[in-house]
Structures are given as C-alpha cells and as structure tokens.
CHARMM-style PDB file with segment names, atoms N, HN, CA, C and O in Angstrom:
ATOM      1  N   UNK     1     -89.010-121.255 -15.745  1.00  0.00      PROA
ATOM      2  CA  UNK     1     -89.694-121.698 -14.550  1.00  0.00      PROA
ATOM      3  C   UNK     1     -88.904-121.375 -13.283  1.00  0.00      PROA
ATOM      4  O   UNK     1     -89.467-121.298 -12.192  1.00  0.00      PROA
ATOM      5  N   UNK     2     -87.600-121.187 -13.440  1.00  0.00      PROA
ATOM      6  HN  UNK     2     -87.142-121.250 -14.327  1.00  0.00      PROA
ATOM      7  CA  UNK     2     -86.796-120.873 -12.262  1.00  0.00      PROA
ATOM      8  C   UNK     2     -87.097-119.473 -11.733  1.00  0.00      PROA
ATOM      9  O   UNK     2     -86.859-119.181 -10.561  1.00  0.00      PROA
ATOM     10  N   UNK     3     -87.615-118.620 -12.594  1.00  0.00      PROA
ATOM     11  HN  UNK     3     -87.808-118.857 -13.546  1.00  0.00      PROA
ATOM     12  CA  UNK     3     -87.921-117.252 -12.157  1.00  0.00      PROA
ATOM     13  C   UNK     3     -89.071-117.233 -11.155  1.00  0.00      PROA
ATOM     14  O   UNK     3     -89.194-116.289 -10.375  1.00  0.00      PROA
ATOM     15  N   UNK     4     -89.911-118.262 -11.166  1.00  0.00      PROA
ATOM     16  HN  UNK     4     -89.811-119.030 -11.799  1.00  0.00      PROA
ATOM     17  CA  UNK     4     -91.004-118.353 -10.202  1.00  0.00      PROA
ATOM     18  C   UNK     4     -90.488-118.511  -8.774  1.00  0.00      PROA
ATOM     19  O   UNK     4     -91.166-118.138  -7.816  1.00  0.00      PROA
ATOM     20  N   UNK     5     -89.289-119.066  -8.638  1.00  0.00      PROA
ATOM     21  HN  UNK     5     -88.738-119.370  -9.415  1.00  0.00      PROA
ATOM     22  CA  UNK     5     -88.696-119.194  -7.304  1.00  0.00      PROA
ATOM     23  C   UNK     5     -88.391-117.828  -6.704  1.00  0.00      PROA
ATOM     24  O   UNK     5     -88.303-117.694  -5.483  1.00  0.00      PROA
ATOM     25  N   UNK     6     -88.229-116.823  -7.540  1.00  0.00      PROA
ATOM     26  HN  UNK     6     -88.300-116.932  -8.532  1.00  0.00      PROA
ATOM     27  CA  UNK     6     -87.982-115.459  -7.062  1.00  0.00      PROA
ATOM     28  C   UNK     6     -89.262-114.629  -7.008  1.00  0.00      PROA
ATOM     29  O   UNK     6     -89.458-113.829  -6.093  1.00  0.00      PROA
ATOM     30  N   UNK     7     -90.125-114.827  -7.996  1.00  0.00      PROA
ATOM     31  HN  UNK     7     -89.965-115.476  -8.739  1.00  0.00      PROA
ATOM     32  CA  UNK     7     -91.315-113.990  -8.110  1.00  0.00      PROA
ATOM     33  C   UNK     7     -92.369-114.287  -7.046  1.00  0.00      PROA
ATOM     34  O   UNK     7     -92.994-113.364  -6.523  1.00  0.00      PROA
ATOM     35  N   UNK     8     -92.569-115.541  -6.727  1.00  0.00      PROA
ATOM     36  HN  UNK     8     -92.061-116.291  -7.152  1.00  0.00      PROA
ATOM     37  CA  UNK     8     -93.606-115.898  -5.751  1.00  0.00      PROA
ATOM     38  C   UNK     8     -93.271-115.370  -4.362  1.00  0.00      PROA
ATOM     39  O   UNK     8     -94.148-114.779  -3.732  1.00  0.00      PROA
ATOM     40  N   UNK     9     -92.050-115.548  -3.843  1.00  0.00      PROA
ATOM     41  HN  UNK     9     -91.338-116.028  -4.355  1.00  0.00      PROA
ATOM     42  CA  UNK     9     -91.753-114.953  -2.530  1.00  0.00      PROA
ATOM     43  C   UNK     9     -91.788-113.429  -2.538  1.00  0.00      PROA
ATOM     44  O   UNK     9     -92.200-112.814  -1.555  1.00  0.00      PROA
ATOM     45  N   UNK    10     -91.358-112.815  -3.640  1.00  0.00      PROA
ATOM     46  HN  UNK    10     -91.023-113.315  -4.439  1.00  0.00      PROA
ATOM     47  CA  UNK    10     -91.417-111.352  -3.719  1.00  0.00      PROA
ATOM     48  C   UNK    10     -92.855-110.862  -3.720  1.00  0.00      PROA
ATOM     49  O   UNK    10     -93.162-109.854  -3.085  1.00  0.00      PROA
ATOM     50  N   UNK    11     -93.737-111.556  -4.421  1.00  0.00      PROA
ATOM     51  HN  UNK    11     -93.487-112.375  -4.937  1.00  0.00      PROA
ATOM     52  CA  UNK    11     -95.147-111.167  -4.444  1.00  0.00      PROA
ATOM     53  C   UNK    11     -95.781-111.347  -3.066  1.00  0.00      PROA
ATOM     54  O   UNK    11     -96.564-110.503  -2.630  1.00  0.00      PROA
ATOM     55  N   UNK    12     -95.454-112.418  -2.392  1.00  0.00      PROA
ATOM     56  HN  UNK    12     -94.817-113.103  -2.746  1.00  0.00      PROA
ATOM     57  CA  UNK    12     -95.974-112.629  -1.040  1.00  0.00      PROA
ATOM     58  C   UNK    12     -95.448-111.575  -0.076  1.00  0.00      PROA
ATOM     59  O   UNK    12     -96.193-111.085   0.772  1.00  0.00      PROA
ATOM     60  N   UNK    13     -94.185-111.224  -0.196  1.00  0.00      PROA
ATOM     61  HN  UNK    13     -93.580-111.622  -0.885  1.00  0.00      PROA
ATOM     62  CA  UNK    13     -93.594-110.211   0.671  1.00  0.00      PROA
ATOM     63  C   UNK    13     -94.240-108.845   0.428  1.00  0.00      PROA
ATOM     64  O   UNK    13     -94.545-108.135   1.386  1.00  0.00      PROA
ATOM     65  N   UNK    14     -94.450-108.473  -0.815  1.00  0.00      PROA
ATOM     66  HN  UNK    14     -94.203-109.051  -1.593  1.00  0.00      PROA
ATOM     67  CA  UNK    14     -95.095-107.195  -1.123  1.00  0.00      PROA
ATOM     68  C   UNK    14     -96.548-107.173  -0.642  1.00  0.00      PROA
ATOM     69  O   UNK    14     -97.017-106.162  -0.121  1.00  0.00      PROA
ATOM     70  N   UNK    15     -97.250-108.277  -0.818  1.00  0.00      PROA
ATOM     71  HN  UNK    15     -96.869-109.099  -1.241  1.00  0.00      PROA
ATOM     72  CA  UNK    15     -98.632-108.351  -0.356  1.00  0.00      PROA
ATOM     73  C   UNK    15     -98.738-108.256   1.157  1.00  0.00      PROA
ATOM     74  O   UNK    15     -99.604-107.555   1.680  1.00  0.00      PROA
ATOM     75  N   UNK    16     -97.865-108.956   1.857  1.00  0.00      PROA
ATOM     76  HN  UNK    16     -97.162-109.526   1.432  1.00  0.00      PROA
ATOM     77  CA  UNK    16     -97.884-108.908   3.315  1.00  0.00      PROA
ATOM     78  C   UNK    16     -97.458-107.548   3.851  1.00  0.00      PROA
ATOM     79  O   UNK    16     -97.975-107.094   4.871  1.00  0.00      PROA
ATOM     80  N   UNK    17     -96.513-106.891   3.166  1.00  0.00      PROA
ATOM     81  HN  UNK    17     -96.093-107.261   2.337  1.00  0.00      PROA
ATOM     82  CA  UNK    17     -96.119-105.554   3.618  1.00  0.00      PROA
ATOM     83  C   UNK    17     -97.240-104.539   3.377  1.00  0.00      PROA
ATOM     84  O   UNK    17     -97.424-103.628   4.184  1.00  0.00      PROA
ATOM     85  N   UNK    18     -97.983-104.680   2.294  1.00  0.00      PROA
ATOM     86  HN  UNK    18     -97.833-105.421   1.638  1.00  0.00      PROA
ATOM     87  CA  UNK    18     -99.136-103.815   2.064  1.00  0.00      PROA
ATOM     88  C   UNK    18    -100.227-104.048   3.096  1.00  0.00      PROA
ATOM     89  O   UNK    18    -100.846-103.097   3.572  1.00  0.00      PROA
ATOM     90  N   UNK    19    -100.461-105.284   3.438  1.00  0.00      PROA
ATOM     91  HN  UNK    19     -99.958-106.057   3.051  1.00  0.00      PROA
ATOM     92  CA  UNK    19    -101.440-105.608   4.473  1.00  0.00      PROA
ATOM     93  C   UNK    19    -101.008-105.064   5.828  1.00  0.00      PROA
ATOM     94  O   UNK    19    -101.829-104.553   6.589  1.00  0.00      PROA
ATOM     95  N   UNK    20     -99.718-105.174   6.126  1.00  0.00      PROA
ATOM     96  HN  UNK    20     -99.050-105.588   5.508  1.00  0.00      PROA
ATOM     97  CA  UNK    20     -99.205-104.655   7.393  1.00  0.00      PROA
ATOM     98  C   UNK    20     -99.338-103.135   7.450  1.00  0.00      PROA
ATOM     99  O   UNK    20     -99.679-102.586   8.498  1.00  0.00      PROA
ATOM    100  N   UNK    21     -99.074-102.449   6.341  1.00  0.00      PROA
ATOM    101  HN  UNK    21     -98.797-102.894   5.490  1.00  0.00      PROA
ATOM    102  CA  UNK    21     -99.216-100.997   6.309  1.00  0.00      PROA
ATOM    103  C   UNK    21    -100.670-100.586   6.484  1.00  0.00      PROA
ATOM    104  O   UNK    21    -100.957 -99.598   7.160  1.00  0.00      PROA
ATOM    105  N   UNK    22    -101.588-101.331   5.882  1.00  0.00      PROA
ATOM    106  HN  UNK    22    -101.354-102.133   5.332  1.00  0.00      PROA
ATOM    107  CA  UNK    22    -103.008-101.034   6.032  1.00  0.00      PROA
ATOM    108  C   UNK    22    -103.474-101.245   7.462  1.00  0.00      PROA
ATOM    109  O   UNK    22    -104.207-100.419   8.005  1.00  0.00      PROA
ATOM    110  N   UNK    23    -103.054-102.347   8.080  1.00  0.00      PROA
ATOM    111  HN  UNK    23    -102.458-103.018   7.640  1.00  0.00      PROA
ATOM    112  CA  UNK    23    -103.439-102.609   9.464  1.00  0.00      PROA
ATOM    113  C   UNK    23    -102.823-101.587  10.413  1.00  0.00      PROA
ATOM    114  O   UNK    23    -103.449-101.206  11.402  1.00  0.00      PROA
ATOM    115  N   UNK    24    -101.604-101.139  10.123  1.00  0.00      PROA
ATOM    116  HN  UNK    24    -101.096-101.448   9.319  1.00  0.00      PROA
ATOM    117  CA  UNK    24    -100.968-100.100  10.932  1.00  0.00      PROA
ATOM    118  C   UNK    24    -101.759 -98.795  10.837  1.00  0.00      PROA
ATOM    119  O   UNK    24    -101.953 -98.113  11.843  1.00  0.00      PROA
ATOM    120  N   UNK    25    -102.216 -98.445   9.632  1.00  0.00      PROA
ATOM    121  HN  UNK    25    -102.058 -98.998   8.814  1.00  0.00      PROA
ATOM    122  CA  UNK    25    -102.988 -97.206   9.483  1.00  0.00      PROA
ATOM    123  C   UNK    25    -104.339 -97.311  10.176  1.00  0.00      PROA
ATOM    124  O   UNK    25    -104.833 -96.311  10.699  1.00  0.00      PROA
ATOM    125  N   UNK    26    -104.947 -98.482  10.197  1.00  0.00      PROA
ATOM    126  HN  UNK    26    -104.546 -99.294   9.772  1.00  0.00      PROA
ATOM    127  CA  UNK    26    -106.189 -98.667  10.944  1.00  0.00      PROA
ATOM    128  C   UNK    26    -105.962 -98.502  12.436  1.00  0.00      PROA
ATOM    129  O   UNK    26    -106.771 -97.886  13.130  1.00  0.00      PROA
ATOM    130  N   UNK    27    -104.847 -99.059  12.934  1.00  0.00      PROA
ATOM    131  HN  UNK    27    -104.190 -99.559  12.370  1.00  0.00      PROA
ATOM    132  CA  UNK    27    -104.549 -99.000  14.355  1.00  0.00      PROA
ATOM    133  C   UNK    27    -104.260 -97.573  14.809  1.00  0.00      PROA
ATOM    134  O   UNK    27    -104.562 -97.213  15.947  1.00  0.00      PROA
ATOM    135  N   UNK    28    -103.680 -96.758  13.932  1.00  0.00      PROA
ATOM    136  HN  UNK    28    -103.434 -97.051  13.007  1.00  0.00      PROA
ATOM    137  CA  UNK    28    -103.312 -95.392  14.292  1.00  0.00      PROA
ATOM    138  C   UNK    28    -104.422 -94.379  14.001  1.00  0.00      PROA
ATOM    139  O   UNK    28    -104.201 -93.178  14.159  1.00  0.00      PROA
ATOM    140  N   UNK    29    -105.598 -94.826  13.586  1.00  0.00      PROA
ATOM    141  HN  UNK    29    -105.777 -95.801  13.458  1.00  0.00      PROA
ATOM    142  CA  UNK    29    -106.745 -93.940  13.447  1.00  0.00      PROA
ATOM    143  C   UNK    29    -106.761 -93.097  12.189  1.00  0.00      PROA
ATOM    144  O   UNK    29    -107.291 -91.987  12.207  1.00  0.00      PROA
ATOM    145  N   UNK    30    -106.204 -93.582  11.112  1.00  0.00      PROA
ATOM    146  HN  UNK    30    -105.772 -94.484  11.098  1.00  0.00      PROA
ATOM    147  CA  UNK    30    -106.186 -92.813   9.879  1.00  0.00      PROA
ATOM    148  C   UNK    30    -107.576 -92.693   9.251  1.00  0.00      PROA
ATOM    149  O   UNK    30    -107.820 -91.764   8.480  1.00  0.00      PROA
ATOM    150  N   UNK    31    -108.470 -93.592   9.559  1.00  0.00      PROA
ATOM    151  HN  UNK    31    -108.272 -94.347  10.185  1.00  0.00      PROA
ATOM    152  CA  UNK    31    -109.785 -93.617   8.925  1.00  0.00      PROA
ATOM    153  C   UNK    31    -110.908 -93.271   9.898  1.00  0.00      PROA
ATOM    154  O   UNK    31    -112.064 -93.611   9.648  1.00  0.00      PROA
ATOM    155  N   UNK    32    -110.587 -92.605  10.994  1.00  0.00      PROA
ATOM    156  HN  UNK    32    -109.648 -92.329  11.197  1.00  0.00      PROA
ATOM    157  CA  UNK    32    -111.596 -92.319  12.009  1.00  0.00      PROA
ATOM    158  C   UNK    32    -112.546 -91.191  11.594  1.00  0.00      PROA
ATOM    159  O   UNK    32    -113.749 -91.290  11.839  1.00  0.00      PROA
ATOM    160  N   UNK    33    -112.042 -90.132  10.978  1.00  0.00      PROA
ATOM    161  HN  UNK    33    -111.065 -90.051  10.779  1.00  0.00      PROA
ATOM    162  CA  UNK    33    -112.856 -88.951  10.680  1.00  0.00      PROA
ATOM    163  C   UNK    33    -112.886 -88.694   9.178  1.00  0.00      PROA
ATOM    164  O   UNK    33    -112.279 -87.740   8.691  1.00  0.00      PROA
ATOM    165  N   UNK    34    -113.591 -89.545   8.454  1.00  0.00      PROA
ATOM    166  HN  UNK    34    -114.084 -90.320   8.849  1.00  0.00      PROA
ATOM    167  CA  UNK    34    -113.634 -89.426   6.994  1.00  0.00      PROA
ATOM    168  C   UNK    34    -114.470 -88.226   6.573  1.00  0.00      PROA
ATOM    169  O   UNK    34    -114.080 -87.503   5.656  1.00  0.00      PROA
ATOM    170  N   UNK    35    -115.604 -87.996   7.214  1.00  0.00      PROA
ATOM    171  HN  UNK    35    -115.922 -88.583   7.959  1.00  0.00      PROA
ATOM    172  CA  UNK    35    -116.467 -86.884   6.835  1.00  0.00      PROA
ATOM    173  C   UNK    35    -115.845 -85.542   7.200  1.00  0.00      PROA
ATOM    174  O   UNK    35    -116.018 -84.567   6.469  1.00  0.00      PROA
ATOM    175  N   UNK    36    -115.138 -85.476   8.297  1.00  0.00      PROA
ATOM    176  HN  UNK    36    -114.998 -86.269   8.891  1.00  0.00      PROA
ATOM    177  CA  UNK    36    -114.489 -84.235   8.702  1.00  0.00      PROA
ATOM    178  C   UNK    36    -113.418 -83.814   7.711  1.00  0.00      PROA
ATOM    179  O   UNK    36    -113.276 -82.627   7.419  1.00  0.00      PROA
ATOM    180  N   UNK    37    -112.666 -84.774   7.191  1.00  0.00      PROA
ATOM    181  HN  UNK    37    -112.781 -85.738   7.428  1.00  0.00      PROA
ATOM    182  CA  UNK    37    -111.642 -84.463   6.198  1.00  0.00      PROA
ATOM    183  C   UNK    37    -112.282 -83.979   4.898  1.00  0.00      PROA
ATOM    184  O   UNK    37    -111.738 -83.103   4.227  1.00  0.00      PROA
ATOM    185  N   UNK    38    -113.415 -84.536   4.547  1.00  0.00      PROA
ATOM    186  HN  UNK    38    -113.858 -85.248   5.092  1.00  0.00      PROA
ATOM    187  CA  UNK    38    -114.089 -84.108   3.318  1.00  0.00      PROA
ATOM    188  C   UNK    38    -114.629 -82.690   3.469  1.00  0.00      PROA
ATOM    189  O   UNK    38    -114.620 -81.929   2.502  1.00  0.00      PROA
ATOM    190  N   UNK    39    -115.091 -82.325   4.636  1.00  0.00      PROA
ATOM    191  HN  UNK    39    -115.098 -82.943   5.422  1.00  0.00      PROA
ATOM    192  CA  UNK    39    -115.607 -80.970   4.845  1.00  0.00      PROA
ATOM    193  C   UNK    39    -114.487 -79.952   5.010  1.00  0.00      PROA
ATOM    194  O   UNK    39    -114.665 -78.781   4.675  1.00  0.00      PROA
ATOM    195  N   UNK    40    -113.349 -80.375   5.517  1.00  0.00      PROA
ATOM    196  HN  UNK    40    -113.204 -81.326   5.790  1.00  0.00      PROA
ATOM    197  CA  UNK    40    -112.219 -79.469   5.688  1.00  0.00      PROA
ATOM    198  C   UNK    40    -111.669 -78.983   4.354  1.00  0.00      PROA
ATOM    199  O   UNK    40    -111.092 -77.898   4.284  1.00  0.00      PROA
ATOM    200  N   UNK    41    -111.837 -79.764   3.305  1.00  0.00      PROA
ATOM    201  HN  UNK    41    -112.306 -80.646   3.362  1.00  0.00      PROA
ATOM    202  CA  UNK    41    -111.371 -79.369   1.983  1.00  0.00      PROA
ATOM    203  C   UNK    41    -112.162 -78.171   1.480  1.00  0.00      PROA
ATOM    204  O   UNK    41    -111.630 -77.341   0.742  1.00  0.00      PROA
ATOM    205  N   UNK    42    -113.424 -78.074   1.871  1.00  0.00      PROA
ATOM    206  HN  UNK    42    -113.856 -78.747   2.470  1.00  0.00      PROA
ATOM    207  CA  UNK    42    -114.302 -77.032   1.352  1.00  0.00      PROA
ATOM    208  C   UNK    42    -114.133 -75.682   2.049  1.00  0.00      PROA
ATOM    209  O   UNK    42    -114.612 -74.671   1.534  1.00  0.00      PROA
ATOM    210  N   UNK    43    -113.474 -75.635   3.192  1.00  0.00      PROA
ATOM    211  HN  UNK    43    -113.085 -76.455   3.610  1.00  0.00      PROA
ATOM    212  CA  UNK    43    -113.322 -74.376   3.893  1.00  0.00      PROA
ATOM    213  C   UNK    43    -112.184 -73.565   3.298  1.00  0.00      PROA
ATOM    214  O   UNK    43    -111.186 -74.119   2.837  1.00  0.00      PROA
ATOM    215  N   UNK    44    -112.345 -72.236   3.314  1.00  0.00      PROA
ATOM    216  HN  UNK    44    -113.156 -71.786   3.688  1.00  0.00      PROA
ATOM    217  CA  UNK    44    -111.344 -71.328   2.768  1.00  0.00      PROA
ATOM    218  C   UNK    44    -110.557 -70.689   3.908  1.00  0.00      PROA
ATOM    219  O   UNK    44    -110.776 -69.526   4.247  1.00  0.00      PROA
ATOM    220  N   UNK    45    -109.653 -71.445   4.486  1.00  0.00      PROA
ATOM    221  HN  UNK    45    -109.475 -72.390   4.210  1.00  0.00      PROA
ATOM    222  CA  UNK    45    -108.875 -70.938   5.598  1.00  0.00      PROA
ATOM    223  C   UNK    45    -107.748 -70.000   5.153  1.00  0.00      PROA
ATOM    224  O   UNK    45    -107.273 -69.179   5.939  1.00  0.00      PROA
ATOM    225  N   UNK    46    -107.328 -70.121   3.907  1.00  0.00      PROA
ATOM    226  HN  UNK    46    -107.714 -70.787   3.268  1.00  0.00      PROA
ATOM    227  CA  UNK    46    -106.196 -69.336   3.462  1.00  0.00      PROA
ATOM    228  C   UNK    46    -106.578 -67.941   2.950  1.00  0.00      PROA
ATOM    229  O   UNK    46    -105.687 -67.146   2.652  1.00  0.00      PROA
ATOM    230  N   UNK    47    -107.862 -67.623   2.839  1.00  0.00      PROA
ATOM    231  HN  UNK    47    -108.586 -68.270   3.081  1.00  0.00      PROA
ATOM    232  CA  UNK    47    -108.298 -66.304   2.371  1.00  0.00      PROA
ATOM    233  C   UNK    47    -108.341 -65.352   3.567  1.00  0.00      PROA
ATOM    234  O   UNK    47    -109.025 -65.606   4.558  1.00  0.00      PROA
ATOM    235  N   UNK    48    -107.585 -64.240   3.450  1.00  0.00      PROA
ATOM    236  HN  UNK    48    -107.029 -64.034   2.645  1.00  0.00      PROA
ATOM    237  CA  UNK    48    -107.540 -63.262   4.529  1.00  0.00      PROA
ATOM    238  C   UNK    48    -108.174 -61.951   4.051  1.00  0.00      PROA
ATOM    239  O   UNK    48    -107.948 -61.526   2.918  1.00  0.00      PROA
ATOM    240  N   UNK    49    -108.954 -61.324   4.905  1.00  0.00      PROA
ATOM    241  HN  UNK    49    -109.138 -61.669   5.826  1.00  0.00      PROA
ATOM    242  CA  UNK    49    -109.611 -60.073   4.480  1.00  0.00      PROA
ATOM    243  C   UNK    49    -108.649 -58.905   4.363  1.00  0.00      PROA
ATOM    244  OT1 UNK    49    -109.061 -57.798   4.016  1.00  0.00      PROA
TER     245      UNK     49
END
C-alpha cells in the first residue's frame, strides 16, 4: 500500500503534463489545417521529370 504514495502523484503528474502538451499544441495551431495536411500527403513533389 505504500507504493500508492508514489504511484498516485506520478500518475497525476503524467496526466497533467499530457494535458499541458495538448493545450500547448492547440494554442500553437497544430490542428488548424487538418484537410490540407491530408491532401499534401497525396502530392508527388519529389518526382522530377
């Protein structure tokens, strides 16, 4: 039962850091152009004539 004293704060810290990373990515516009990124995969920019 003493291990819960370590596991619960570590789980909360990991969860909060994941939430902070997600909110940071939202603030920096990582999810603004979802359709554009999907269409960019289909273009063949590396093929040269």
